[in-house]
C-alpha positions as CSV (number, residue, x, y, z in Angstrom):
1,M,-27.0,48.6,-21.6
2,V,-24.0,47.4,-19.5
3,M,-24.5,43.8,-20.5
4,A,-24.8,44.8,-24.2
5,S,-21.4,46.6,-23.9
6,L,-19.8,43.7,-22.1
7,N,-21.2,41.2,-24.7
8,S,-19.8,43.4,-27.5
9,I,-16.4,43.4,-25.8
10,V,-16.5,39.6,-25.4
11,A,-17.6,39.1,-29.0
12,N,-15.4,41.8,-30.7
13,G,-12.5,42.5,-28.3
14,I,-11.5,45.9,-27.2
15,N,-10.4,48.4,-29.8
16,N,-9.3,52.0,-29.1
17,D,-8.1,53.1,-32.5
18,S,-10.2,56.3,-32.2
19,A,-8.6,57.1,-28.8
20,A,-11.9,58.6,-27.6
21,I,-13.9,58.3,-24.4
22,Q,-17.5,57.7,-25.2
23,T,-20.7,57.9,-23.1
24,D,-24.1,56.4,-23.7
25,G,-25.8,59.5,-22.4
26,G,-27.1,57.6,-19.4
27,G,-24.0,58.2,-17.2
28,I,-22.0,55.2,-18.3
29,I,-18.5,56.1,-19.6
30,H,-17.0,53.7,-22.0
31,A,-13.2,54.3,-21.4
32,V,-12.2,50.7,-21.2
33,G,-10.4,50.9,-24.5
34,L,-8.1,53.6,-23.2
35,V,-6.7,51.4,-20.4
36,A,-6.9,47.9,-21.9
37,Q,-6.4,45.9,-25.0
38,V,-7.6,42.4,-25.9
39,L,-6.4,40.5,-22.9
40,Q,-5.6,36.9,-23.7
41,S,-6.6,35.5,-20.3
42,I,-6.2,31.9,-21.4
43,P,-3.5,32.1,-24.1
44,T,-2.3,29.1,-25.9
45,P,1.4,28.6,-24.7
46,V,4.3,28.2,-27.1
47,T,6.2,25.3,-25.5
48,A,9.6,23.6,-25.7
49,N,10.9,20.6,-23.8
50,G,14.4,20.5,-22.4
51,A,16.5,17.6,-21.3
52,L,14.3,18.0,-18.2
53,G,11.1,20.0,-17.8
54,S,9.5,22.4,-20.1
55,L,9.6,26.1,-21.1
56,N,6.1,27.7,-21.6
57,L,5.7,31.2,-23.2
58,Y,2.4,33.0,-22.7
59,Q,1.8,36.3,-24.5
60,I,-1.1,37.9,-22.7
61,L,-1.2,41.3,-24.4
62,Q,-0.7,41.3,-28.2
63,G,-1.6,44.9,-29.4
64,T,0.4,48.0,-29.3
65,I,1.2,47.2,-25.6
66,K,2.5,43.7,-25.4
67,A,3.1,41.5,-22.3
68,F,4.5,38.0,-21.9
69,L,5.2,35.5,-19.1
70,L,7.8,32.8,-19.7
71,Y,7.5,29.9,-17.3
72,F,10.5,27.6,-16.7
73,N,8.9,24.4,-15.3
74,G,11.8,22.3,-13.9
75,Y,13.6,23.3,-17.1
76,K,17.2,22.3,-18.0
77,N,18.8,22.5,-21.5
78,T,22.1,20.6,-21.6
79,A,22.7,21.3,-25.3
80,G,25.2,23.9,-26.4
81,T,22.5,25.9,-28.3
82,D,19.4,27.8,-27.1
83,Q,15.9,26.5,-27.6
84,T,14.1,29.6,-28.8
85,L,10.4,30.3,-28.7
86,A,8.7,32.7,-31.1
87,L,6.4,35.3,-29.6
88,P,3.0,35.4,-31.4
89,V,3.4,39.2,-31.8
90,A,6.9,40.8,-31.8
91,F,7.9,43.6,-29.5
92,T,8.9,46.5,-31.8
93,S,10.7,48.9,-29.4
94,R,11.4,48.2,-25.7
95,C,10.3,46.0,-22.8
96,I,10.7,46.2,-19.1
97,F,11.1,42.9,-17.2
98,V,11.4,41.3,-13.9
99,S,12.6,37.7,-13.4
100,G,12.6,35.1,-10.7
101,N,14.3,31.7,-10.4
102,I,15.2,31.4,-14.1
103,P,18.4,30.3,-15.8
104,S,20.4,33.0,-17.7
105,M,18.4,33.3,-20.9
106,S,18.7,35.1,-24.3
107,I,16.7,37.5,-26.3
108,W,16.5,37.2,-30.1
109,N,15.4,39.2,-33.1
110,G,14.9,36.9,-36.0
111,A,17.9,34.5,-36.1
112,S,20.2,36.9,-34.3
113,Q,20.7,37.1,-30.6
114,I,20.5,40.7,-29.2
115,T,23.8,41.6,-27.7
116,G,24.6,44.5,-25.3
117,L,21.0,45.8,-25.3
118,V,19.6,44.3,-22.1
119,G,19.8,47.1,-19.5
120,D,20.2,45.0,-16.3
121,V,20.1,46.8,-13.0
122,N,23.1,45.6,-11.1
123,A,23.3,48.1,-8.2
124,L,20.9,50.4,-6.4
125,S,21.6,53.5,-4.3
126,A,19.6,56.4,-2.9
127,S,20.3,58.4,-6.1
128,G,19.3,55.6,-8.5
129,G,20.7,52.5,-10.0
130,T,23.5,51.5,-12.3
131,V,22.7,49.5,-15.4
132,G,24.9,47.2,-17.4
133,G,24.5,46.4,-21.1
134,Y,24.1,42.7,-21.3
135,S,23.2,40.1,-23.9
136,G,20.6,38.2,-21.8
137,V,18.4,38.2,-18.7
138,H,19.6,36.7,-15.5
139,P,17.9,35.1,-12.4
140,Y,16.3,37.5,-9.9
141,D,16.8,40.5,-12.2
142,F,15.0,43.5,-13.5
143,G,15.7,46.0,-16.2
144,E,14.8,46.9,-19.8
145,I,15.3,45.1,-23.1
146,Q,16.3,48.1,-25.3
147,S,15.4,46.7,-28.7
148,G,12.6,45.1,-30.5
149,F,12.6,41.3,-30.3
150,D,10.5,38.3,-31.5
151,H,12.0,35.3,-29.8
152,V,13.2,34.3,-26.3
153,G,15.7,31.6,-25.6
154,G,15.8,29.3,-22.6
155,G,19.6,29.3,-22.2
156,N,22.0,26.5,-22.9
157,S,24.6,24.3,-21.3
158,Q,22.7,24.2,-18.0
159,S,23.9,22.1,-15.1
160,S,20.8,22.4,-13.0
161,T,17.0,22.7,-13.4
162,A,15.1,25.9,-12.9
163,T,11.5,26.6,-12.0
164,G,10.6,30.3,-12.2
165,C,9.2,33.0,-14.3
166,I,10.1,36.2,-16.2
167,F,7.4,38.8,-16.9
168,G,7.9,41.5,-19.5
169,I,5.7,44.4,-20.8
170,G,6.5,47.0,-23.4
171,I,5.9,48.1,-27.0
């Protein structure tokens, strides 16, 4: 019975439109759909090449809950305009993020850069943090993108290369 359930998940993906926990009557609870969606464990990257290196976008969750990893691989864009990559499935509301050794980058909805809606934690204290409203994500950062978006930009006018990641998850 377990193999049949796993084979069904592999063949058909995971769907929890009914939001129900089911059991087969034999003690096996099928609650996987409540905690997971179709996980793209080997997603096809959306890629751009800079003056040096590459920018690779992987969207690993594409349902109601969405997640992406943007990998800067020795990336440098010397042009004055961003190279933007389209997410396979747009975020419709908000996204929390954490970034590593990346260049300052931009977030886009359609052809417009999102401005003032990146809640970037810029100070921490025992009573909480302070958040600034920015127009992009910075290196070694965490916060919340407070808007839907469908593109990410790798930054522009860069003087050095970057190898690092940003991870985001949201709706």
